[in-house]
C-alpha positions, 0 to 999 in steps of 0.5 A: 500469571495466566493472560486474560484471554477472550473471544468476546473482545474482538467483537469491535474489530469485527463492528469495525469490518462489518461496517465497512464491508456491508455498506460497500456491499449495499452501495454496490448493490445499488449501482454507486460508483466507488461504493467501498469508498464511500464511508469514511474509514475512520467514521467505521472505526468510531463505530468499533470503537463505541462498541468496545466502551459499550461491551467491555466492563469497567468504568468509562474513565478507565476504559477511555484512558486505555483507548487514548494510551493506544492512540498516543502510543510512540509507534502510532505516533511516529507512523502518523507523523511519517504519513503527514510528511510523505503527504507533504512530500508527494504533494509539493513534488506533484505541484512542482511538475515532479510526477508529470516529469517522471511519466514523461521521462519513462514514455520518452525513453520506452521503445514503442514496440514494447508498450506493454512491458514498458507501461509495467516499468514506467508505473513500477517507477513512478509508484516507487517515487510518489508512494502511491498506486492509485495516483500512478493508474490515474496517471499513467492509464490514458496515456497506456490506452492511447499507446494500446490503440495506437499499436493495436495491443490488447488494451486490457493487457496494457491497462493491467500492466500498468495496475501490477507496476503500480502495486510492484512500486507501492509495495517498494516505496519507502514513502507509501502508506502500506510500507509505513503501517508495515514497518512501523506495526512491526518496529523494523527499519524501512531499508531492512523491509525494502530489501526483504521485499526486493528479493521476493518482488524483483524475481516476480517483476522479471518474470512479468516483464519477460511474459508482457515482451513476449505476449504483449507485441504490438501488431503495428509498432506505434510511432514514438511521440514526443514527450517533454520533461525536465530531469531537474524535476525528477531529482527529489524522487531519487534523493528521496529513494537513494537517502532512504536506502542508505538508511537515513532517518526517515523523517531527515530523509522526507524533509529533505525531499520536501525542501528539495521539491520546494526550492525547484518549484520556487526557483522554476516558478511552479509556485511561490514561497507562501504557495510552497507553505500551503502545498505542505500543509495541502500535503498534511490534510491528504493524510488527515484520513489515514492519520485519524484512521491510525490513532483510532486503530491504536487505541481500538487494538489497545482496548481489545489487547487489554480485554484479552482479544489478542491472546484469545486469537494467538491461543487459538492459532497456537493449535494450527501453527506448527511452526514458523512456516506455519506462522508465516502462512497465517500471517499471510493469510490474515492480512489477505482476508482483512484486505479483502473485507476492507478493500483498503491495503493500508487498513488491512496492515493497521488491523492485523499489524499487532496480531502479526507482531504477536505471532512472529515473536512467538514463532521467531519470525523476523520483524522485517519478514513480517512486514514484508509478508503484510505488505506484499499480500495486502498489495496482492489482493488490492491489485486483484479486488474488482471493488479496489480503487485501483481496479476501479480507477483504470476499468473506468477508462477503458470503453466498452469493457464487459467485466473488470475480471477481463482485466484482472485476470491479466494481472499477472504480477499479482499472481506471480508475486503470491507464488513466489512469496508463498514458495520463499515461506515454504523455502524458509525465507528468501530464495538463496542462503537463508539461515532462517 
C-alpha cells in the first residue's frame, strides 16, 4: 500500500517556525533584549497546531484524537518526565550550593597562567554536571572576565572559551535538554549516545585546549585567588555522571541525584526538609515550558505524519540522498537549519527528530549515531548565533563590545567540532575502526 504524501501537511511546522522566527526578528529590530526569547515557544506551537486543525480535512474530533495520541505517546511522556526530574535535580543541587562549589573547585585548581584553557575546562565540567549551557555561561563569565582583566588576556577570547566549554559540556551532559530530546526521539540509551558523541567531541576539545594554551597566555600572570568550596557538595554531580555512564535507568539516576543533593542540603543547613520539597517542585515548574512544548510537538508531529508530511519529506530527500553518508549529512543540515531558525537547540531537535529517525531507519544509520549528530550540530549553531541565549548573556557582560562577532569569531570549539563531525560523516562514522 502506497503511503500518503503531502507537502501541504508541512505547513503547520512552517507556521510554528515562522511565528517564532518573525517575532524574534521584529523584536530584535526594535532593540528588545533577548528578542528571540520573548515569545514562549509553546505559544508558537499552539499557533502551529491551530493551523493544522484549519488546514487538514476531517472532523475536529478525529483530528483532536490524533493530536492527543501524539501528545501522550510513550516516548513523548518519557521525555517529558525526564525533563521534570532533571529540573528537580538541577534546582535542588543549585540551592544546596553545588554550582558554587563546582565553580570554586575549578577556579581553585586552575593555574592562573592558563586562564583561557582553564575556563574552557571548568565550563565544560560545570555544563556536564548541571546540563545547562546558559546557566554555565551566567555563572562563569563574570569570574572569567575578572581573571582576563587581571592577567591582560584578550577578554573576548576568555568569554569565547567559556561559551565553548559550556556547549561541549551541554552536548555530553546526561541531564541536558538536548541529550534527553535527542535520545528519546531516536529511542537510544544515554550512555550509548554519550560514547558516540565523545569520540567526536573529545578530539575537538583537546585541539581547542591546545590552541587556548598557545594563544591564550596572559601578559601578566594573575595572582591566585582563594576560592573556598566544600567537596561534599560536588559529589551529587559525580554520582549522576558515573551512574548514568554505568547504564542505570535514567529515572533511578536522577532520583538518586535528587535525594543525594537533598540529604546534603538538609544536613548542611542549606534548606529544611520542607524547603527540599519546595525546591523539587520549583525544579518541576522550571521545566514547564519545555514539558508543554514537547507534548505540543509530539501531537503536531503526529498530525503532520498522519497527513503525509513526513512521507513527503522522505520522498523528496531520497532523490538527493544516495546512501548512509549523505543521509547523515542531511540530518546534520536539517537540525542546523532548524536551530538557526529557532535559536533553541532543544526545539530544533524536537522539530527534526521524527524525520531524522525515519531517515536513519531508511538508510541504516544507527540510532545512537543519529542522536549524536542531532545534538552536536544543534549545539554547534546554538553556540555561534548572535541571537542565541548563550551569546547574548555572555556578550552583555563585556564592556564596550562593538559586535557579538568579536566573540563568535573566537569560539573555536564550535568550528572544530563541526569539522570533526563532518569528517566522521565522510569517513563513515568514528575516527577509529568503524564498521558502519
